[in-house]
N, C-alpha and C positions, 0 to 999 in steps of 0.2 A: 365319555368313553376313557380320555387321555388319564383322569384320574387312576379308573381301574388299570390300564396299561402301565401306568407307574406304578401304581402299589403291586401288581403280579410283576412287571422287575425287581422292585424291591424284595420282595417274597422271596425271589430265586438269590439274589444276592446274598441277603441278611442270612436266610437258612444254609448258604455253604459257608458261611464265613460265621459263624455263632463261636466259636474259640476264640477266634479276633477280639471281637465282645469281651468274652469271658479277660482275655488278657487286658483290655483296657479298660476293666472294670476295676481290676489290681493297682493300673496306673493312678485312678483317678481317686484311689482309698490312701488319708494320711491321718498317722500320728505320731504323736512327740508326747513327753515329759512320762516317757515309760505306760504309754498310752492311757492317759489320765485325759489327752485330747484326743479327738479322734472325729474323723472328718470325711465324707464321702460325695464328690462328684456323680449324679447319672441322669438321666434323659428321656423324654420321650417323646419321640417324631409321630406325630399323628398327619396323615393325608386322606381328608374326606373329598367324597363328590355326593352331590345330589341333583339328583332330578324333579321339581319344584313345580306344581299347579299353583298358579297366581290368580290372588295373591299370596304371597310366601306365608306359612304359618310359623307360629311362636316366634321363639328369637333369630330366625333366618332374616336377615337383612338383604336383599337381593329383587331386582325388578328383573330379573333373567330366569330362565325356566332350568339352568343350570349353573353349578355353582361349582367350583374347585377351590377348597379351602383347606389348607397345608397351616401347618401348626407346630412349634417346636417347644417342648418344656424343658427348661435344667434347673435340677433340685439340689441343692446343698440342705443335709445334713449332718449336724454337728454336735459333737458330745464333750461336757467339759467335767469330769466327776460321775459321780451317781447324782448330783441333783440338777443339772445344769441342761437345758437342750437347746439347740437352736435350728431352726427351719428355714430356707428361702427357696421359691418359685420365682424363676421371669421365664419369659414369654416371649417369642415372637412367631405373630398372623396376622392377620387381617383386623380384628377386631377382637374384643373379649368375645362376643358371638360372631357366631359365621356371616360373613359379609363379603362385597367383592371389592371394599378399600386398599390401599397398598399395605404393605407388611408393615410392623411398626414391630417396636423390644417394648416391653412393661413388666414391671415389676408387679406380680400378684399377690403375692402373699410374704409374710415373714414375720416371723414370731420368735417370742424367747420364752420355754418353760421349765419353769423351776416347781422340784420334786423335793417338800421339805420332810419326808418321811423315807425310809428304806422301802420299805411296802408298797409306796406308789399308789396308795390309795386316794390320794390326793392329790393334784397339783394345778397350778396358776399359768396362765399363759396369755402375754401382752403383746400385740400387735395386728396385723392386718390378716384375716381366718374366716376360713366358710364358718358359719353359722352352728348354734348348737341344734334349732330347732329339726325336730323330723327325724329320720331312719334313714333318708338319700344320702345322706350329706357322707358317708363313711364307703360310697363305690358312687361319688361324681366324676371320676375322672375316666377318660376316655380309656384305660387297661383294663378296670374295675366297673365299668360301667355294659352289662351285658345290649345296653342299645344303643344309639348314635346320640340322641336328644335325649332329655331331661323330661320326668314325668309332667300331664300338662299344669300341674299347681307353680312348677318351677317355669317358667315359658310362657303360656298363653295369657298374652297381653289383653289386658283391659280395658276399659275404658277412662278408668284413674289419669287423670293428668299432671303430674308433681309441679309443672312449671306454669301451669295457669288456672283460677278455677271457673270456671262452667260462666257460659251469660246465661242459661235456662237448663230447664230438664229436657228438652229435646237436645241441646246444645251436648250436655253433658252422655247421652243414651247414643249419641252419633259416634260412630270409628271411621275415623280419617285415614284408608290406605294411605297417603300421600304420607302423613304424616307419624307412620310405623314406630317410630324408635319414639316419639316424646310419649308413649302409653306404660302405662308399668303393671306388672303381673302380682301376684299375691307375694312371689320370691322371686327374686331377679338371680335365676342361677343359687350356685351356691353361700350368694352373699358375703363374698371376703369384703364386709367392711372395717372399721379401726377401732379394737378397743381390749377389755379385759374380759378374761373366763375363767371361772374357778371351776372345777371338774373332782369330785368326789364318789366311789365305790364303798357299799357297805350292804355284806353278804350281799344277796341277789338285784339289793337297790343301787340304782347311778343317777347323781344327780349333776349337774350343768347350769351354771348362771352367767350372763353376759352382758354387758355394758360397752355400747358403740357409740358409733358417732351416726350411724346412720342406719334407719330399720331396713327389716324385709324385702322392702319392696323395691328400695332404692338401686336406683340406676349405676352402672360400674364408676363414671362417673364421681361419684357421691362416697365411696369407699375409703379413698387417700383423706390420711389428719389433713392432707394440704387443702384438699377441698372442703372439705366440712370438720368444725370443731366439735366441744364437747356443750357447747351451749346448754343444749337439752339433748342430754345422750337417748339412745334407744336401749331398752331392755327384753330380755327374752329368756326363757328358761326351761328346761325338759328335764324330767323327771320319769328313770325305765326301768324297769322292773324285767330281771334276766333268770329266774330259775334255775335253769342248765342250757348247755349250749344250742339247745333247737330252739328252745322259744325265746320270743323277746316283745315287749309293750313297752309303750312308754306314751306319755300327754307333756304338749308345748302348748309356752304361753310367750305372747310376745304384748310390748305395747311403745308405738313410736309413733314423731311426731311425718308424716309421707310429703309436705311439701316441699321444693327444695327452697332456699336463702334468696331466690331471683323471682319465685312465685308471682306472678302478678294478678290483677283483678281481684285482691282478696276483700270482703268486703268490709266497709270503713269501719276502723276502731277493733281489728283483729292483726292478728299476725297469723305465719303460719304452725309457730304450736299451737294454737288453738283446734287443730284439726290433723287425728292422729286414727293411725291403723293399729286394730287391736285383732290379733289375733289368736284362733284356739285349733289344738292340733293333737291329732292321736296316729298314733303308728304300729304296727305290728311286722316280727317278723317270726319266720320260722325255718328248719334248715333239718332235713332228714335225708341222709344217703347221697343219692345224686339231684334234688330237689331244691330250690330254695322258692322262696314264698315273703312279696314285703307286700303291705299294704301303707297307704296314709290318706288320711281326712281331715282336711285344712277348711276353718270357716276364718273369712278376713272379714273385718265390717270397718267403713272408714268414712269418717265424718267430712262430708261435701260440702261448701259454701253452696246457700242458697236451696240446698237438697232434701239433708239432715242426712241421716245415716244410713247406709246402704251395706247389701250383705254380697259376698258371693259364697258358694261352697262348692269343693271341688276338690277331688280324690283318684287315687287310681289304685288297682291291685296289679302286681307283678308276679310272674312265674321264671323262674327258669330252670332248664333242666340239661343234665351234663349227660349226652349220650356215649361219649368215649371220654378219655382224660381230654382229648385232642377236640372233640365235635361237643358244642351247645345250643339250645335253644332257648329262643325265648317268646314271650307272650305279656303284654302288657294294655287294661282297659283301662280309659282317663274317663274321666265326664266333669263338667262345671256348669254351675246353674246359678243365676243372678236372682235378687228381689225384685219388687214390682216400686217405682216409683211413682207419683204425680206429675202428670206431663205439665202443671198449669194451669187445664183448662177443663179439670174435671175426670178426666180418664188417668187410669191405670197403662203404665208402661213399662218393661225390664228396661233396666239399666245397660244391658249384656244380652248377648246370643248366647244362649245356652248351648253347649256343644259337647258331643264324645268323639275320641279316637283309640283307635286300634291300633297299636304298634304289634308287630311280628317282625324278628331278629334272629340272623342264627352266625354262629361265630366258630371258627378253627383257629386253633394255636398250634404253629407249626411245632414251634419252640417253647420255651422260657421265657424269651422275648420279643416273638413274635405272631400276634396276632390279626386276621382278615375278617371283617363283618359285612354282613347284610343285612338290608332293612327294609319293609316296605309297611308305609302306614295309612290309613283310611280313617277321615275327618270328616262329619259331616254337623254343621249349625243350623239352630231352626232359623227358618224363615230364609234361610239356601234353596235350592235343586234336592231332590231325592239321594241326586247321584253322589256318589261318596268325592270327595278330596283327596286323591293318590298322590302320594309322595315317595320317593324312595331314593336309599343313600345308602354308598359303602363306605367304609371306614379301613384303613391301613395302621395299625398302631408295631411299633420297635421301640423297645427299653434297650438302654443303655448306663 
């Protein structure tokens, strides 16, 4: 309840002082050398409140039924001439994903982008940045995302355990809620790993390829170049087709080693680079007047010691509709399923619990800087009771 009260109070204050933020934006903009160098500081304050049925779903890390998650992101955008761009994102929060940890400061993104030709149809990007896979990355921050959480493929943790090889098939297929943070999803949020990316456009086609120090399922601690080098880099790419502004389709693929360098109990004569995650994906987007639709389906295969290759398929369909220029509603259907493995005693079992989830969200933008969202989610896992696990969230966003 305190998150709701704080958000409502902030809404009233920010709505009344929108002109003050406009003036502050001017003060945070810098130029030099006859505008050859331009830079701007901006930020996004996010206050989230959750009401959760335990065990907590997705990338929410708390044992409480209520969670307040504040987050401040500060951005620096810079441009030197027509060819060189720079970007930095610094965040202060309780962890990359919502948790009840103490507040901390962290560098999440930094990039330098070089555009060799004036028509800007090709660029090279170096640094720590979001993956090129799929179409959710373009709207993954809390201002652009019509929901408060990520789609299922980007946050639902599987029983893949990147720090330790399983002892048996039953051990591998057992999810321990007390060690929730140790498991990996197909893609860990926006996957801000470090590396280099090339992007190009030719007519209606879009191309992007990246080489990074960690794969899409890697956890935030592995994304920094200080944490993991380029001994065996991860590769990913996407080809997109956009015939006009309404339609877009794309296919993505990646290949990476998913175990951490400290992984334990790997079979004798092997190392972490012998076990890969291979991902294939397809995405779709459509926009017409007040309606926007997005969809993705991702197939991920993991090479697991003692088990062999396992597979999971996850996807979602998401729609957003603007009822007025300020009021919108959104609905998202998510589903994930798992292949079967041999339990070692001649029987078959699925290595994860198949599940589906529906998310419903509504938001109101009071001004171009101020937004309030509410969301309800119902989730059902195979083997659980028929009753839906219901979770609720509210989010306040203030841009400056």
